[in-house]
C-alpha positions in Angstrom: -77.3 7.3 -10.5 -78.4 6.4 -14.1 -79.0 9.6 -16.1 -81.1 10.0 -19.2 -79.3 10.8 -22.4 -79.6 14.4 -23.6 -81.7 14.7 -26.8 -79.6 14.7 -30.0 -79.1 18.5 -30.3 -78.3 19.2 -26.7 -74.6 19.1 -25.6 -73.9 18.7 -21.9 -70.6 20.4 -22.1 -72.2 23.6 -23.4 -75.2 23.2 -21.1 -73.1 23.2 -18.0 -71.0 26.4 -18.7 -71.9 28.7 -15.8 -71.6 32.5 -15.6 -70.5 33.4 -12.0 -71.8 37.0 -11.9 -74.6 37.4 -9.4 -74.6 33.9 -7.8 -72.4 34.7 -4.8 -74.3 34.9 -1.5 -74.0 38.7 -1.2 -77.1 40.4 -2.6 -78.2 44.1 -2.2 -81.7 44.1 -0.7 -84.2 46.6 -2.3 -85.8 49.3 -0.2 -88.7 48.4 2.1 -92.2 49.3 0.9 -93.5 52.6 2.4 -96.3 52.4 5.0 -99.4 54.7 4.6 -101.6 55.5 7.5 -104.2 58.0 8.7 -105.8 58.0 5.3 -108.6 60.7 4.8 -110.4 61.3 1.6 -113.4 63.2 2.9 -112.2 66.5 1.5 -113.3 66.7 -2.2 -110.4 65.9 -4.6 -107.8 65.2 -1.9 -106.3 62.3 -0.1 -104.3 63.0 3.0 -102.4 60.9 5.4 -99.0 59.9 6.8 -96.1 58.0 5.1 -93.5 56.1 7.1 -90.4 55.1 5.1 -87.2 54.9 7.2 -84.2 56.3 5.3 -85.9 56.1 1.9 -87.5 59.5 1.4 -88.6 59.5 -2.3 -92.1 58.1 -2.5 -93.9 57.5 -5.8 -97.7 57.1 -5.7 -100.4 56.4 -8.3 -104.0 55.2 -8.0 -104.0 53.0 -11.1 -101.1 50.8 -12.1 -102.0 50.4 -15.8 -99.4 51.1 -18.5 -98.8 54.8 -19.0 -100.2 56.1 -15.7 -97.7 58.5 -14.2 -96.6 58.6 -10.6 -97.0 61.5 -8.3 -93.8 62.2 -6.3 -93.7 62.9 -2.6 -90.4 63.7 -0.9 -90.5 63.0 2.9 -89.1 65.5 5.3 -87.8 62.7 7.5 -88.6 59.0 8.2 -92.2 60.0 8.5 -94.2 62.8 7.0 -97.7 63.8 5.9 -99.0 64.1 2.4 -101.8 65.6 0.4 -102.5 64.2 -3.1 -105.2 65.1 -5.6 -107.8 62.5 -6.4 -109.7 64.2 -9.2 -110.8 61.7 -11.8 -111.1 58.6 -9.6 -114.3 57.2 -8.1 -115.4 54.3 -5.9 -113.0 52.1 -3.9 -109.6 53.0 -5.3 -106.3 51.3 -4.5 -103.1 53.2 -3.7 -100.0 51.9 -5.5 -96.6 53.1 -4.1 -92.9 52.5 -4.0 -90.1 54.0 -2.0 -86.7 55.0 -3.5 -83.5 56.3 -2.0 -83.1 58.8 -4.8 -85.5 60.6 -7.1 -85.5 57.8 -9.7 -88.5 55.5 -9.7 -86.8 53.2 -12.2 -83.8 52.5 -9.9 -83.3 48.9 -8.9 -82.8 50.1 -5.3 -86.5 51.1 -5.1 -89.0 48.9 -3.3 -91.3 46.9 -5.5 -94.6 48.7 -6.3 -97.3 47.4 -4.0 -100.8 48.2 -2.8 -100.4 50.2 0.4 -104.1 51.0 1.0 -107.5 51.9 -0.4 -109.8 54.9 -0.2 -113.0 56.2 -1.6 -112.6 59.6 -3.3 -115.0 62.5 -2.6 -115.9 64.5 -5.8 -117.8 67.6 -6.7 -120.4 68.0 -9.5 -119.9 71.1 -11.6 -122.9 73.1 -12.8 -123.0 73.5 -16.6 -125.3 75.6 -18.8 -125.8 74.8 -22.5 -127.2 76.5 -25.6 -130.9 76.1 -25.5 -131.7 75.3 -29.2 -132.0 71.5 -29.3 -132.4 71.2 -33.1 -129.0 71.7 -34.8 -128.9 72.2 -38.5 -126.0 73.0 -40.9 -125.7 76.6 -39.8 -125.8 75.9 -36.0 -123.6 74.6 -33.2 -124.0 73.4 -29.6 -122.1 75.7 -27.2 -121.3 75.7 -23.5 -122.6 78.7 -21.7 -120.8 78.6 -18.3 -119.1 76.0 -16.2 -119.4 76.6 -12.4 -117.0 74.4 -10.4 -116.1 76.1 -7.1 -113.4 74.0 -5.3 -113.1 71.6 -8.2 -109.9 70.4 -9.8 -108.5 68.2 -12.5 -109.7 68.6 -16.1 -113.3 68.7 -17.3 -114.3 67.1 -20.7 -117.5 66.5 -22.5 -118.7 64.5 -25.5 -121.8 64.2 -27.6 -123.2 60.7 -27.2 -125.3 60.1 -30.3 -127.8 57.3 -30.8 -126.6 56.0 -34.2 -124.0 53.2 -34.7 -121.1 55.4 -35.7 -118.2 56.5 -33.5 -119.0 59.4 -31.2 -117.2 62.6 -32.1 -114.0 63.4 -30.1 -114.4 64.8 -26.5 -113.8 68.5 -26.0 -112.6 70.6 -23.0 -115.6 71.6 -21.0 -115.0 75.3 -20.5 -117.0 78.5 -20.7 -118.0 79.2 -24.3 -116.6 75.9 -25.7 -118.0 74.7 -29.0 -119.0 71.0 -29.0 -117.7 68.5 -31.5 -120.8 67.0 -33.2 -121.8 64.2 -35.5 -125.3 63.6 -36.8 -127.6 61.8 -34.4 -129.7 62.4 -31.3 -128.5 62.4 -27.7 -127.1 64.2 -24.8 -123.7 65.3 -23.6 -121.7 63.0 -21.3 -119.0 64.6 -19.1 -116.0 63.6 -17.1 -113.7 65.0 -14.5 -110.2 63.7 -15.2 -106.8 63.5 -13.5 -104.8 66.4 -14.8 -101.6 64.2 -14.9 -103.3 61.1 -16.3 -106.1 62.4 -18.5 -107.5 58.9 -19.3 -108.3 58.5 -15.6 -111.7 60.0 -15.4 -114.9 60.0 -13.3 -118.1 60.5 -15.2 -120.8 63.0 -14.2 -124.1 64.2 -15.7 -123.6 67.7 -17.2 -127.4 68.1 -17.5 -127.4 69.0 -21.1 -130.5 69.2 -23.3 -131.4 66.3 -25.6 -130.0 67.5 -28.9 -131.1 66.4 -32.4 -128.2 67.0 -34.8 -128.7 67.1 -38.6 -125.8 68.9 -40.1 -124.6 66.8 -43.0 -125.9 64.9 -46.1 -125.1 61.2 -46.2 -125.6 60.6 -49.9 -125.4 57.2 -51.4 -125.9 56.2 -55.1 -127.1 53.0 -56.8 -124.7 51.0 -58.9 -124.2 52.4 -62.4 -124.7 50.1 -65.3 -121.9 50.1 -67.9 -122.7 51.6 -71.4 -122.2 49.0 -74.1 -123.6 48.3 -77.5 -126.3 46.3 -75.8 -126.9 49.0 -73.1 -126.8 52.4 -74.8 -128.1 54.4 -71.8 -127.6 54.4 -68.0 -128.8 56.3 -64.9 -127.3 57.7 -61.8 -129.6 57.6 -58.8 -128.7 59.5 -55.6 -130.4 58.3 -52.4 -130.5 58.9 -48.7 -130.8 62.6 -49.0 -132.6 65.0 -46.5 -136.2 65.8 -46.9 -136.9 69.0 -48.9 -136.0 70.5 -52.3 -132.7 70.6 -54.1 -130.6 72.3 -56.8 -128.1 70.2 -58.7 -125.5 70.9 -61.4 -123.4 68.1 -62.9 -121.0 67.2 -65.7 -119.0 64.2 -66.8 -115.2 64.2 -66.9 -112.9 61.7 -68.5 -109.5 62.1 -66.7 -106.7 62.8 -69.1 -109.1 63.4 -72.0 -110.9 66.5 -73.5 -114.2 67.6 -71.9 -116.9 65.5 -73.5 -119.4 68.3 -73.0 -122.0 66.3 -71.2 -123.7 68.4 -68.5 -127.1 68.7 -66.7 -128.9 70.6 -63.9 -132.0 70.6 -61.7 -133.4 73.6 -59.9 -136.1 73.2 -57.3 -136.3 69.5 -57.6 -138.3 67.5 -55.0 -136.7 64.8 -52.9 -139.0 61.8 -52.7 -138.5 59.2 -50.0 -134.8 60.4 -49.7 -134.1 60.0 -53.5 -133.3 62.6 -56.1 -134.7 62.2 -59.6 -132.6 59.8 -61.7 -129.9 61.4 -63.9 -130.2 60.0 -67.4 -126.9 59.6 -69.4 -127.1 58.8 -73.1 -124.2 56.8 -74.5 -124.6 58.6 -77.9 -123.2 61.7 -76.2 -120.0 59.9 -75.1 -116.9 58.6 -76.9 -117.0 55.0 -77.8 -114.8 53.8 -75.0 -113.5 54.9 -71.6 -114.4 55.6 -68.0 -116.2 58.8 -67.0 -116.7 60.5 -63.6 -119.8 62.5 -62.6 -118.9 65.7 -60.8 -120.8 68.8 -59.7 -122.6 70.4 -56.7 -125.7 69.6 -54.8 -127.6 71.9 -52.4 -130.5 70.5 -50.4 -133.0 73.0 -48.8 -134.3 71.0 -45.9 -137.9 71.4 -44.9 -137.8 70.1 -41.3 -138.6 72.9 -38.9 -135.8 73.9 -36.5 -132.8 72.8 -38.5 -131.4 76.0 -39.9 -129.2 76.2 -43.1 -128.8 74.4 -46.4 -127.0 71.1 -46.9 -124.2 71.5 -49.5 -122.4 68.6 -51.0 -119.6 68.8 -53.5 -119.6 66.0 -56.0 -115.8 66.1 -56.1 -114.9 62.9 -57.9 -114.3 60.8 -54.8 -115.7 57.3 -54.9 -118.2 58.1 -52.0 -120.1 60.7 -54.0 -119.1 60.5 -57.7 -120.1 57.4 -59.6 -118.2 56.3 -62.7 -119.7 55.5 -66.1 -117.9 53.0 -68.3 -118.2 52.4 -72.1 -117.3 48.8 -73.0 -116.0 46.8 -76.0 -114.7 43.3 -76.7 -112.0 42.2 -74.2 -108.4 41.2 -75.0 -107.7 37.6 -76.2 -106.2 35.4 -73.6 -104.9 31.8 -73.6 -104.9 31.1 -69.8 -105.0 32.8 -66.4 -103.6 30.4 -63.7 -103.3 31.0 -59.9 -100.4 29.6 -57.8 -101.2 28.6 -55.2 -104.8 27.9 -55.9 -105.8 28.2 -52.2 -104.6 31.0 -50.0 -104.9 31.8 -46.2 -105.0 35.6 -45.7 -105.4 35.2 -42.0 -102.1 33.3 -41.7 -98.9 35.4 -41.8 -95.3 34.4 -42.1 -95.9 30.7 -42.8 -93.9 28.9 -45.5 -96.6 26.2 -45.8 -99.9 28.2 -45.8 -99.4 31.1 -48.2 -101.4 34.3 -47.7 -101.0 35.5 -51.3 -101.2 34.1 -54.8 -99.7 35.0 -58.2 -101.7 34.8 -61.4 -99.7 33.8 -64.5 -101.2 35.4 -67.6 -100.6 34.1 -71.1 -102.1 35.5 -74.3 -101.7 37.8 -77.3 -103.9 40.4 -75.6 -101.5 40.9 -72.6 -100.1 44.2 -74.0 -103.7 45.6 -74.1 -104.5 44.8 -70.4 -104.7 47.9 -68.3 -106.5 46.5 -65.2 -106.7 43.2 -63.4 -109.9 43.3 -61.3 -110.7 40.9 -58.5 -114.3 39.8 -57.8 -115.9 37.5 -55.2 -118.0 34.8 -56.8 -121.2 33.6 -55.2 -123.1 31.3 -57.5 -123.2 33.1 -60.8 -122.7 36.6 -59.3 -119.3 38.3 -59.3 -118.9 41.3 -56.9 -115.9 43.7 -57.4 -113.4 43.7 -54.6 -110.2 45.5 -55.7 -107.7 46.1 -58.5 -104.4 44.3 -58.7 -101.1 45.5 -60.3 -100.1 43.9 -63.6 -96.3 43.1 -64.0 -94.8 42.5 -67.4 -93.4 39.0 -68.0 -90.4 37.6 -70.0 -92.2 38.2 -73.3 -94.9 40.5 -74.6 -97.5 37.7 -74.3 -96.8 36.9 -70.6 -97.5 38.8 -67.4 -98.2 38.3 -63.7 -100.5 39.8 -61.1 -100.0 39.1 -57.4 -102.8 39.3 -54.8 -102.0 39.7 -51.2 -105.3 38.2 -50.0 -106.3 41.6 -48.7 -109.1 43.9 -49.7 -109.5 47.7 -49.4 -108.1 49.0 -46.1 -105.8 46.0 -45.8 -108.7 43.9 -44.6 -108.3 40.1 -45.2 -110.7 38.8 -47.8 -113.5 36.6 -46.4 -113.5 32.9 -47.3 -114.9 32.0 -50.7 -114.1 31.8 -54.4 -112.5 34.8 -56.1 -111.9 35.4 -59.7 -109.7 37.9 -61.7 -110.8 39.5 -64.9 -108.5 41.2 -67.3 -109.7 44.5 -68.7 -108.5 46.5 -71.7 -108.5 50.3 -72.0 -112.2 50.2 -72.8 -113.0 48.3 -69.6 -113.8 45.1 -71.4 -113.1 41.7 -69.8 -111.2 38.9 -71.4 -113.1 35.6 -71.7 -110.5 33.7 -69.7 -110.5 34.3 -65.9 -108.3 33.2 -63.0 -109.7 31.5 -60.0 -108.4 31.2 -56.4 -110.0 29.9 -53.2 -109.7 31.9 -50.0 -109.6 29.9 -46.8 -111.0 31.5 -43.6 -108.7 29.5 -41.4 -106.1 31.2 -39.3 -103.4 30.4 -36.9 -104.8 29.7 -33.4 -102.6 30.0 -30.4 -102.7 27.0 -28.0 -101.1 26.2 -24.7 -99.2 23.0 -23.9 -98.4 22.4 -20.3 -96.3 19.4 -19.0 -95.1 18.8 -15.5 -92.0 16.6 -15.1 -89.9 15.4 -12.2 -86.2 16.6 -12.0 -85.0 13.0 -12.3 -87.4 12.1 -15.1 -86.2 15.1 -17.2 -82.5 14.9 -16.2 -80.1 14.7 -19.2 -76.8 15.5 -17.5 -75.1 16.8 -14.4 -71.8 17.8 -12.8 -71.2 17.9 -9.1 -68.2 19.5 -7.5 -66.2 17.6 -4.9 -67.5 19.4 -1.9 -71.2 19.1 -2.9 -73.9 16.5 -3.3 -76.8 16.0 -5.8 -79.3 13.8 -4.0 -82.3 11.9 -5.2 -84.8 12.0 -3.8 -84.2 15.3 -1.9 -84.3 15.2 1.9 -87.9 16.3 1.6 -88.6 12.8 0.2 -90.5 14.0 -3.0 -90.7 11.3 -5.7 -87.9 11.6 -8.2 -86.9 15.0 -6.8 -83.4 16.4 -6.6 -81.6 18.0 -3.7 -78.8 20.4 -4.6 -76.7 20.4 -1.5 -73.5 22.6 -1.8 -70.6 22.1 0.6 -71.9 19.0 2.4 -68.6 17.3 1.9 -66.1 20.1 2.5 -66.2 23.8 3.2 -64.5 25.3 0.1 -66.9 27.6 -1.7 -65.1 28.1 -4.9 -66.8 27.4 -8.2 -64.6 24.5 -8.9 -65.3 22.9 -5.4 -68.9 23.8 -4.7 -70.9 24.1 -7.9 -73.8 21.7 -8.7 -75.2 21.8 -12.3 -77.9 19.8 -14.0 -79.3 19.8 -17.5 -82.9 18.8 -18.3 -84.9 18.3 -21.5 -88.4 17.5 -22.8 -89.8 16.8 -26.3 -92.3 19.4 -27.4 -95.5 18.6 -29.3 -95.0 18.7 -33.1 -98.1 17.2 -34.7 -100.1 20.0 -36.4 -97.8 22.7 -35.0 -97.3 25.5 -37.5 -95.3 27.8 -35.3 -93.9 27.8 -31.8 -94.4 31.1 -30.0 -92.9 31.2 -26.5 -92.0 29.0 -23.6 -91.2 29.1 -19.9 -90.2 26.7 -17.1 -91.8 27.0 -13.7 -90.0 25.3 -10.8 -91.6 23.9 -7.7 -89.2 23.8 -4.8 -87.4 25.9 -2.2 -84.5 26.2 0.1 -83.6 23.0 2.0 -84.7 22.9 5.6 -81.0 22.9 6.7 -80.2 26.1 4.7 -83.1 28.5 4.7 -82.6 31.4 2.4 -80.7 29.4 -0.2 -81.2 30.1 -3.9 -80.8 28.4 -7.2 -80.7 29.5 -10.8 -82.7 28.3 -13.8 -81.7 29.0 -17.5 -82.6 28.0 -21.0 -80.3 26.4 -23.6 -80.2 27.8 -27.1 -79.6 25.8 -30.3 -76.2 27.6 -30.5 -75.4 25.9 -27.1 -75.5 29.1 -25.1 -77.5 29.9 -22.0 -80.2 32.6 -21.9 -82.9 33.9 -19.6 -81.0 33.1 -16.4 -83.3 33.7 -13.4 -82.5 33.4 -9.7 -85.2 31.5 -7.7 -85.8 32.6 -4.1 -85.7 30.2 -1.2 -89.5 30.3 -0.5 -91.1 26.9 -0.9 -93.6 26.9 -3.7 -93.8 27.5 -7.5 -91.3 29.9 -9.0 -92.3 31.2 -12.4 -89.5 31.2 -15.0 -89.0 33.8 -17.6 -91.2 33.6 -20.7 -88.9 33.5 -23.7 -89.5 33.5 -27.5 -89.0 29.9 -28.8 -86.8 31.4 -31.5 -83.4 29.7 -31.2 -84.6 27.4 -28.3 -86.2 24.4 -30.1 -83.8 21.8 -31.6 -84.4 19.9 -34.8 -85.9 16.9 -32.9 -88.4 19.3 -31.2 -86.5 19.1 -27.9 -86.1 22.0 -25.5 -83.5 22.1 -22.7 -83.0 24.0 -19.5 -80.5 23.9 -16.7 -80.3 24.5 -12.9 -77.2 25.3 -10.9 -76.2 26.5 -7.4 -73.3 26.4 -5.0 -71.4 28.4 -2.4 -73.0 26.7 0.5 -76.6 27.0 -0.9 -78.9 23.9 -0.5 -82.1 23.7 -2.5 -84.8 21.1 -3.1 -86.6 20.8 -6.4 -89.8 18.7 -6.7 -90.9 19.3 -10.3 -90.7 21.5 -13.4 -93.8 22.7 -15.4 -93.1 23.6 -19.0 -95.6 26.1 -20.5 -95.5 26.3 -24.3 -97.5 28.5 -26.6 -97.7 27.4 -30.2 -99.9 28.0 -33.2 -102.0 25.6 -35.3 -104.3 26.1 -38.3 -107.8 26.3 -37.1 
């Protein structure tokens, strides 16, 4: 037989080293799956029936096999016994997943595989709930549960306010007598669930028949952008908007952190809110120091005039960016020679790539470097620059040099959208240097693709060894084109490793054009035990670049496709983009292989 040469990085001698553990014919069979019969779910919240499991008494049952769902444990009194399991929290046609174990350890390898042993349709009960009658809820009010009547019911009851505005609904709460609902502004009704007490995310929804509530408990203030105070712009205004209808009382003052109180204050008593807006706050630059950044703080109370919503709306202007605008006084910016980005194009959506960088560093040169206190990033669209975030300035080798690195992320670690971004260097007065740095952000990201290739055993063969008592035949006795038949002990009866083992090595060249990163790979094998030796098995394994075998998996004798283990490509792909795997069997086993299918996931820029 003429064999293909192994790709440059694959070494046959290493590829054919075989661990003996687990290949010998004696295998411990797992327990048989339990048999469920006489299923009855007509009693609300209960599933009863009979379990047959000869000699394997520990039964583990669940009605959903998603990650995190816990088993319920049933110990049989003999080879057959009845059971009664709670079904609260499930609805509609529901599958029963079960496994049988010889001991009380569902993770034991001696347990039967989890399997679907039947289906049922649960019977549920609908509780009767009473609610607080006031359906207009203001700052001084709450929605409460009166009583929950649930005779014969089980599991856990929860409810949640389902508002009508596009913000997350508030957290659900335990539906019990006297419970206070978690609320968020909006209009809507309560939704309720009965849940499995063991798996509280498994729930069946029901209508708790609540009133339609209109919730208005909070102010949602916004404010217009504040114009900087400069020599050309001696005054500015602060305009609060999106307030509740009614009248308001406001006290405010300006603070400059780390500096004496500038003594600038103001107040409004009994002001009228017009179309959601408060009267503009006028700030005169003549009352402020000649440079610096100031924060508006104070307190706002809105007396709502909409009938039914009791209580005043109180908002502390606490200095946070959501409610307290800043006022900046400007002067001439620091002198700069250059601000240069490297690289000039970044890819924030691409991580861990040596070729496509997700961050950039700005090299800053100029006599004004010592005066720079802030490096601000803006997105540029046409002639408009929109502030995005502030970067950290790092001193350079001399006083006229510095750097600032941008990760490509905005506030909240959100990748910056594609476009042109600029950095401006500000001095202590908030004045920008005339030189700016520019970087282009690409919106491209790494896209995962799948490459699938089916090869014949002979077409991919790169090496083999056959012990004296065995035969490697092509085609196999099934007659498949370029197949291989691994027939141990066809020449003599000795079943030692040295006398019976058959080993082959195989390889393919993986795609490389445009590939940024390989992700994972597996080899699926189509084949099965030879007709002459039903029940025979074979093993598949992957070759690492350090010439060791990993991910060894035993393939059963059933004729068909046997899925291999999915393994990270790290350490599996050689410098010529080749990937190798091996097959081996012996000890009287005989196995036919028709084809291999290699499934590779890799990433490209797209």
